[in-house]
Z-matrix of the N, CA and C atoms (Angstrom, degrees):
N
C 1 1.437
C 2 1.526 1 111.20
N 3 1.333 2 117.64 1 -31.62
C 4 1.453 3 121.56 2 176.48
C 5 1.520 4 110.85 3 -60.81
N 6 1.319 5 117.29 4 -37.79
C 7 1.458 6 122.18 5 -177.89
C 8 1.523 7 111.12 6 -63.15
N 9 1.315 8 118.07 7 -41.97
C 10 1.458 9 122.07 8 179.04
C 11 1.525 10 109.80 9 -64.28
N 12 1.305 11 119.53 10 -41.16
C 13 1.463 12 123.25 11 179.04
C 14 1.515 13 112.25 12 -64.58
N 15 1.334 14 115.66 13 -41.44
C 16 1.463 15 118.96 14 178.98
C 17 1.520 16 111.04 15 -67.44
N 18 1.326 17 116.31 16 -42.47
C 19 1.466 18 119.91 17 178.78
C 20 1.527 19 111.39 18 -61.31
N 21 1.307 20 115.53 19 -43.28
C 22 1.467 21 119.62 20 179.13
C 23 1.532 22 110.31 21 -63.46
N 24 1.326 23 116.60 22 -44.28
C 25 1.471 24 121.16 23 179.01
C 26 1.535 25 111.01 24 -60.77
N 27 1.338 26 116.87 25 -47.20
C 28 1.470 27 120.43 26 179.10
C 29 1.522 28 111.34 27 -64.30
N 30 1.328 29 117.27 28 -36.72
C 31 1.470 30 121.31 29 176.39
C 32 1.518 31 111.35 30 -63.24
N 33 1.330 32 116.87 31 -42.86
C 34 1.465 33 120.58 32 177.35
C 35 1.524 34 111.59 33 -64.63
N 36 1.326 35 117.09 34 -41.47
C 37 1.475 36 120.72 35 177.79
C 38 1.521 37 110.84 36 -62.50
N 39 1.326 38 116.71 37 -45.18
C 40 1.452 39 120.97 38 179.63
C 41 1.539 40 110.78 39 -63.59
N 42 1.316 41 116.21 40 -40.56
C 43 1.465 42 120.36 41 176.87
C 44 1.525 43 111.97 42 -63.03
N 45 1.326 44 116.82 43 -40.45
C 46 1.466 45 120.98 44 177.92
C 47 1.519 46 112.24 45 -64.64
N 48 1.339 47 116.28 46 -42.84
C 49 1.465 48 120.37 47 178.41
C 50 1.525 49 109.95 48 -64.54
N 51 1.340 50 117.38 49 -42.29
C 52 1.469 51 120.76 50 179.42
C 53 1.526 52 110.68 51 -63.98
N 54 1.325 53 117.63 52 -41.40
C 55 1.470 54 121.18 53 178.33
C 56 1.527 55 110.94 54 -63.63
N 57 1.317 56 116.88 55 -43.28
C 58 1.472 57 120.90 56 178.02
C 59 1.525 58 111.52 57 -63.10
N 60 1.322 59 117.69 58 -41.58
C 61 1.463 60 121.01 59 178.93
C 62 1.524 61 110.98 60 -65.20
N 63 1.327 62 116.91 61 -41.55
C 64 1.463 63 121.02 62 178.43
C 65 1.528 64 110.61 63 -62.96
N 66 1.328 65 116.70 64 -42.95
C 67 1.466 66 120.64 65 178.29
C 68 1.530 67 110.96 66 -63.88
N 69 1.338 68 116.72 67 -38.07
C 70 1.463 69 120.47 68 179.65
C 71 1.526 70 111.80 69 -66.60
N 72 1.311 71 117.57 70 -23.32
C 73 1.467 72 121.27 71 177.78
C 74 1.529 73 110.82 72 -89.11
N 75 1.326 74 117.45 73 -44.09
C 76 1.466 75 121.28 74 -173.56
C 77 1.526 76 112.59 75 -74.00
N 78 1.323 77 119.49 76 -39.66
C 79 1.464 78 121.16 77 -176.59
C 80 1.533 79 112.35 78 -60.63
N 81 1.337 80 121.10 79 -50.51
C 82 1.468 81 118.97 80 178.00
C 83 1.533 82 112.28 81 -62.51
N 84 1.308 83 117.18 82 -35.42
C 85 1.461 84 120.48 83 177.73
C 86 1.526 85 110.35 84 -63.93
N 87 1.309 86 117.26 85 -43.68
C 88 1.458 87 121.61 86 177.13
C 89 1.531 88 111.00 87 -62.27
N 90 1.325 89 117.70 88 -44.80
C 91 1.472 90 121.16 89 179.93
C 92 1.519 91 111.86 90 -63.43
N 93 1.333 92 116.93 91 -33.56
C 94 1.458 93 121.61 92 179.03
C 95 1.525 94 110.52 93 -70.32
N 96 1.318 95 116.93 94 -41.93
C 97 1.459 96 120.67 95 -175.72
C 98 1.526 97 113.87 96 -84.07
N 99 1.313 98 118.08 97 -25.88
C 100 1.462 99 121.73 98 -178.59
C 101 1.534 100 109.84 99 -73.10
N 102 1.331 101 116.95 100 142.26
C 103 1.470 102 118.53 101 178.40
C 104 1.513 103 111.59 102 -66.52
N 105 1.330 104 115.25 103 149.80
C 106 1.469 105 120.22 104 178.52
C 107 1.520 106 109.66 105 -68.65
N 108 1.317 107 117.38 106 141.07
C 109 1.463 108 118.52 107 174.62
C 110 1.525 109 109.24 108 -70.34
N 111 1.318 110 115.18 109 135.81
C 112 1.461 111 120.45 110 -179.40
C 113 1.520 112 108.16 111 -103.66
N 114 1.319 113 116.22 112 122.82
C 115 1.448 114 119.61 113 176.73
C 116 1.527 115 109.15 114 -100.75
N 117 1.298 116 117.20 115 155.42
C 118 1.453 117 122.12 116 -176.58
C 119 1.513 118 114.02 117 -71.82
N 120 1.328 119 119.24 118 -9.15
C 121 1.455 120 121.39 119 -176.44
C 122 1.525 121 113.01 120 -73.99
N 123 1.335 122 118.10 121 -15.95
C 124 1.457 123 120.94 122 -177.07
C 125 1.522 124 112.22 123 -92.88
N 126 1.357 125 117.95 124 10.57
C 127 1.455 126 120.32 125 -179.38
C 128 1.523 127 111.86 126 -66.24
N 129 1.307 128 117.11 127 -33.08
C 130 1.457 129 122.25 128 178.98
C 131 1.524 130 108.96 129 -138.11
N 132 1.324 131 115.51 130 140.07
C 133 1.457 132 121.86 131 177.38
C 134 1.526 133 106.74 132 -124.58
N 135 1.324 134 116.36 133 132.54
C 136 1.467 135 120.89 134 179.28
C 137 1.527 136 108.66 135 -112.45
N 138 1.343 137 115.01 136 126.84
C 139 1.470 138 122.03 137 178.50
C 140 1.519 139 107.03 138 -126.56
N 141 1.314 140 115.92 139 134.93
C 142 1.467 141 120.00 140 178.09
C 143 1.525 142 109.69 141 -73.99
N 144 1.303 143 116.97 142 138.45
C 145 1.464 144 122.61 143 -178.74
C 146 1.525 145 111.13 144 -59.52
N 147 1.316 146 117.60 145 -34.37
C 148 1.473 147 121.10 146 179.88
C 149 1.526 148 112.48 147 -68.05
N 150 1.355 149 117.47 148 -17.36
C 151 1.466 150 121.46 149 179.97
C 152 1.526 151 113.32 150 -81.13
N 153 1.346 152 116.20 151 -6.68
C 154 1.477 153 120.60 152 -179.95
C 155 1.528 154 107.80 153 -126.08
N 156 1.346 155 118.20 154 87.64
C 157 1.462 156 121.21 155 -179.44
C 158 1.531 157 112.15 156 -63.06
N 159 1.318 158 115.96 157 163.10
C 160 1.459 159 123.19 158 179.49
C 161 1.538 160 109.99 159 -56.27
N 162 1.329 161 116.67 160 130.00
C 163 1.458 162 121.47 161 178.66
C 164 1.523 163 114.76 162 82.02
N 165 1.323 164 117.92 163 6.57
C 166 1.472 165 121.90 164 -177.17
C 167 1.525 166 110.62 165 -114.14
N 168 1.316 167 115.22 166 167.32
C 169 1.463 168 122.60 167 178.17
C 170 1.523 169 109.39 168 -129.85
N 171 1.327 170 115.58 169 147.44
C 172 1.472 171 121.10 170 177.93
C 173 1.525 172 108.03 171 -125.45
N 174 1.334 173 115.18 172 120.43
C 175 1.464 174 121.08 173 178.67
C 176 1.523 175 109.32 174 -89.29
N 177 1.329 176 116.33 175 146.52
C 178 1.454 177 122.20 176 -179.65
C 179 1.526 178 109.26 177 -156.38
N 180 1.324 179 115.66 178 168.64
C 181 1.465 180 122.22 179 178.18
C 182 1.528 181 108.52 180 -93.90
N 183 1.338 182 117.24 181 128.60
C 184 1.468 183 121.30 182 179.15
C 185 1.526 184 108.91 183 -138.44
N 186 1.306 185 116.61 184 120.47
C 187 1.469 186 123.35 185 177.56
C 188 1.530 187 111.32 186 53.98
N 189 1.319 188 117.76 187 40.64
C 190 1.451 189 121.90 188 175.50
C 191 1.511 190 115.40 189 80.59
N 192 1.335 191 117.61 190 9.68
C 193 1.469 192 120.43 191 179.48
C 194 1.525 193 108.85 192 -138.26
N 195 1.305 194 115.49 193 165.58
C 196 1.457 195 121.15 194 179.72
C 197 1.530 196 109.83 195 -78.87
N 198 1.326 197 116.09 196 138.81
C 199 1.460 198 122.24 197 179.22
C 200 1.522 199 108.01 198 -138.32
N 201 1.339 200 115.73 199 168.67
C 202 1.457 201 120.58 200 -177.52
C 203 1.529 202 109.84 201 -145.26
N 204 1.327 203 114.70 202 142.88
C 205 1.460 204 122.00 203 174.05
C 206 1.515 205 107.23 204 -113.86
N 207 1.338 206 117.17 205 126.41
C 208 1.458 207 121.86 206 -177.76
C 209 1.522 208 108.95 207 -114.59
N 210 1.335 209 115.26 208 130.92
C 211 1.456 210 121.66 209 171.38
C 212 1.529 211 105.42 210 -104.00
N 213 1.332 212 115.99 211 96.68
C 214 1.459 213 121.22 212 -172.69
C 215 1.523 214 111.15 213 -66.41
N 216 1.342 215 115.58 214 147.45
C 217 1.466 216 120.03 215 175.56
C 218 1.517 217 108.74 216 -60.31
N 219 1.316 218 115.47 217 137.92
C 220 1.447 219 119.91 218 -179.32
C 221 1.518 220 113.40 219 82.97
N 222 1.316 221 116.99 220 2.97
C 223 1.466 222 120.62 221 176.57
C 224 1.505 223 113.41 222 105.91
N 225 1.288 224 114.56 223 153.40
C 226 1.450 225 121.52 224 177.83
C 227 1.513 226 112.25 225 108.80
N 228 1.303 227 114.82 226 131.50
C 229 1.467 228 121.71 227 178.05
C 230 1.521 229 109.24 228 -111.55
N 231 1.304 230 115.62 229 148.91
C 232 1.461 231 120.91 230 173.59
C 233 1.523 232 108.49 231 -147.29
N 234 1.336 233 115.92 232 135.71
C 235 1.465 234 122.31 233 176.56
C 236 1.521 235 108.03 234 -111.76
N 237 1.334 236 115.80 235 128.48
C 238 1.454 237 121.61 236 -175.31
C 239 1.518 238 111.75 237 -135.53
N 240 1.315 239 115.22 238 157.09
C 241 1.452 240 120.35 239 167.10
C 242 1.523 241 106.11 240 -70.87
N 243 1.326 242 118.22 241 138.04
C 244 1.470 243 121.86 242 -179.90
C 245 1.525 244 111.18 243 -93.15
N 246 1.321 245 117.09 244 11.46
C 247 1.457 246 121.91 245 -178.11
C 248 1.528 247 109.25 246 -94.14
N 249 1.332 248 116.25 247 119.33
C 250 1.460 249 122.06 248 -179.55
C 251 1.528 250 109.74 249 -60.77
N 252 1.329 251 115.80 250 138.67
C 253 1.454 252 120.61 251 -178.11
C 254 1.523 253 113.08 252 -79.57
N 255 1.329 254 117.73 253 -2.21
C 256 1.459 255 120.89 254 178.96
C 257 1.531 256 110.60 255 -82.64
N 258 1.340 257 116.98 256 -67.68
C 259 1.466 258 120.18 257 -178.87
C 260 1.528 259 113.61 258 -128.78
N 261 1.322 260 118.04 259 9.88
C 262 1.450 261 120.45 260 174.82
C 263 1.511 262 116.50 261 87.72
N 264 1.331 263 118.02 262 14.16
C 265 1.468 264 120.54 263 175.76
C 266 1.542 265 108.73 264 -71.77
N 267 1.306 266 116.66 265 161.90
C 268 1.464 267 121.37 266 177.79
C 269 1.530 268 107.98 267 -90.26
N 270 1.339 269 116.00 268 123.95
C 271 1.457 270 120.64 269 -179.28
C 272 1.532 271 110.17 270 -72.26
N 273 1.326 272 115.62 271 159.09
C 274 1.465 273 122.11 272 178.67
C 275 1.522 274 108.59 273 -118.01
N 276 1.321 275 116.04 274 143.29
C 277 1.448 276 122.02 275 178.31
C 278 1.524 277 109.01 276 -86.56
N 279 1.326 278 116.89 277 124.21
C 280 1.459 279 121.86 278 176.03
C 281 1.528 280 107.60 279 -100.82
N 282 1.325 281 115.07 280 97.67
C 283 1.463 282 121.41 281 -173.81
C 284 1.521 283 111.98 282 -59.66
N 285 1.348 284 117.78 283 -42.36
C 286 1.467 285 120.45 284 -177.44
C 287 1.523 286 112.48 285 -67.65
N 288 1.329 287 117.93 286 -32.62
C 289 1.468 288 121.87 287 -179.87
C 290 1.532 289 112.49 288 -95.30
N 291 1.339 290 116.36 289 -12.11
C 292 1.459 291 122.67 290 -177.82
C 293 1.533 292 111.23 291 55.99
N 294 1.344 293 115.64 292 49.34
C 295 1.459 294 120.23 293 174.28
C 296 1.525 295 109.59 294 -150.76
N 297 1.332 296 115.40 295 175.02
C 298 1.454 297 121.82 296 177.82
C 299 1.519 298 109.29 297 -103.90
N 300 1.336 299 115.53 298 142.97
C 301 1.452 300 122.03 299 176.74
C 302 1.523 301 108.43 300 -124.88
N 303 1.325 302 116.09 301 131.48
C 304 1.462 303 120.22 302 172.88
C 305 1.521 304 106.99 303 -89.71
N 306 1.335 305 118.33 304 117.55
C 307 1.458 306 120.69 305 -175.52
C 308 1.532 307 113.99 306 -70.65
N 309 1.319 308 118.07 307 -15.76
C 310 1.467 309 120.00 308 -176.19
C 311 1.532 310 112.86 309 -73.89
N 312 1.332 311 117.43 310 -50.12
C 313 1.462 312 119.95 311 -175.91
C 314 1.529 313 112.62 312 -134.61
N 315 1.327 314 117.86 313 17.27
C 316 1.458 315 121.42 314 172.01
C 317 1.507 316 116.13 315 76.78
N 318 1.306 317 118.92 316 22.89
C 319 1.459 318 120.77 317 176.22
C 320 1.521 319 110.41 318 -70.57
N 321 1.335 320 117.08 319 140.07
C 322 1.473 321 122.36 320 178.17
C 323 1.522 322 109.08 321 -116.96
N 324 1.332 323 115.33 322 140.41
C 325 1.457 324 122.72 323 177.62
C 326 1.526 325 108.74 324 -128.09
N 327 1.328 326 116.38 325 150.48
C 328 1.459 327 121.61 326 173.82
C 329 1.535 328 108.41 327 -74.04
N 330 1.340 329 118.15 328 170.57
C 331 1.473 330 119.62 329 175.90
C 332 1.531 331 112.77 330 -62.07
N 333 1.341 332 116.95 331 -20.22
C 334 1.463 333 120.89 332 177.07
C 335 1.531 334 112.50 333 -88.12
N 336 1.342 335 117.57 334 -2.49
C 337 1.446 336 121.60 335 176.76
C 338 1.520 337 115.23 336 95.63
N 339 1.335 338 118.52 337 0.15
C 340 1.464 339 121.14 338 179.82
C 341 1.529 340 110.00 339 -74.79
N 342 1.329 341 116.42 340 146.06
C 343 1.463 342 121.30 341 -179.75
C 344 1.517 343 109.78 342 -74.89
N 345 1.337 344 116.61 343 128.64
C 346 1.465 345 122.71 344 176.45
C 347 1.516 346 109.53 345 -98.76
N 348 1.321 347 117.32 346 -47.97
C 349 1.465 348 121.07 347 -179.63
C 350 1.514 349 109.83 348 -157.92
N 351 1.329 350 114.67 349 167.34
C 352 1.453 351 120.22 350 176.90
C 353 1.513 352 112.24 351 98.64
N 354 1.320 353 116.01 352 -171.19
C 355 1.458 354 120.62 353 -173.86
C 356 1.536 355 117.69 354 -82.55
N 357 1.341 356 121.80 355 -9.48
C 358 1.470 357 118.47 356 -176.82
C 359 1.532 358 111.54 357 -58.72
N 360 1.349 359 117.05 358 130.91
C 361 1.455 360 120.35 359 -176.91
C 362 1.529 361 114.95 360 -79.63
N 363 1.326 362 117.66 361 -21.54
C 364 1.459 363 119.99 362 -178.16
C 365 1.525 364 110.32 363 -150.20
N 366 1.326 365 117.34 364 165.81
C 367 1.474 366 120.15 365 -177.46
C 368 1.530 367 112.72 366 -69.85
N 369 1.338 368 114.26 367 165.43
C 370 1.464 369 120.26 368 174.51
C 371 1.525 370 108.86 369 -64.44
N 372 1.313 371 116.21 370 145.34
C 373 1.465 372 121.87 371 -178.49
C 374 1.520 373 110.09 372 -72.87
N 375 1.345 374 115.50 373 128.45
C 376 1.470 375 120.30 374 177.65
C 377 1.525 376 109.38 375 -81.62
N 378 1.316 377 115.55 376 143.54
C 379 1.456 378 122.63 377 178.52
C 380 1.524 379 109.07 378 -110.48
N 381 1.326 380 117.81 379 140.16
C 382 1.465 381 120.09 380 178.33
C 383 1.523 382 110.69 381 -72.22
N 384 1.343 383 115.64 382 144.37
C 385 1.461 384 119.52 383 177.94
C 386 1.526 385 109.61 384 -152.30
N 387 1.321 386 115.50 385 160.49
C 388 1.452 387 122.56 386 175.26
C 389 1.524 388 108.40 387 -132.86
N 390 1.336 389 115.10 388 152.87
C 391 1.463 390 121.01 389 178.28
C 392 1.515 391 108.04 390 -121.51
N 393 1.339 392 116.55 391 125.97
C 394 1.457 393 120.69 392 179.03
C 395 1.540 394 108.38 393 -152.47
N 396 1.323 395 115.76 394 130.41
C 397 1.468 396 122.45 395 176.05
C 398 1.519 397 112.95 396 54.32
N 399 1.326 398 117.63 397 40.52
C 400 1.456 399 121.95 398 177.07
C 401 1.524 400 114.37 399 76.42
N 402 1.339 401 117.15 400 9.95
C 403 1.464 402 121.15 401 179.13
C 404 1.524 403 109.27 402 -120.41
N 405 1.309 404 116.38 403 137.49
C 406 1.454 405 123.10 404 178.18
C 407 1.520 406 106.95 405 -105.02
N 408 1.324 407 116.26 406 122.50
C 409 1.462 408 121.64 407 179.00
C 410 1.511 409 108.21 408 -108.49
N 411 1.328 410 116.93 409 116.15
C 412 1.449 411 122.57 410 -179.93
C 413 1.528 412 107.63 411 -98.85
N 414 1.339 413 115.20 412 132.16
C 415 1.463 414 121.01 413 179.09
C 416 1.479 415 113.49 414 108.54
């Protein structure tokens, strides 16, 4: 009778370990495939004009995706989605060249988001913004 009890106990332990391993595989997969929850707080983002010096870019989160505000040399602001239109990588600002580079496949964009070279099929998406009292409101 001891043998039956031990076998049952070991079977339950093995079943518990298998269930835990399955959960450890399925949960991250589900989180990866499930859409991100969108909260209403990302409808508008406010950035102070002094936080984006001339010729620099400031990355931020907007509506669940990465975005960027560029203060172009010589004047002019532009707000863009920072998601490359080729495969969805996040572009990087090259301060010395004053352009965007997609690190995945070498796509280049102007500070206004237009495609210069590489595989991206279309320009970066422009985001609406307003400037008032030294504050830039995106969205």
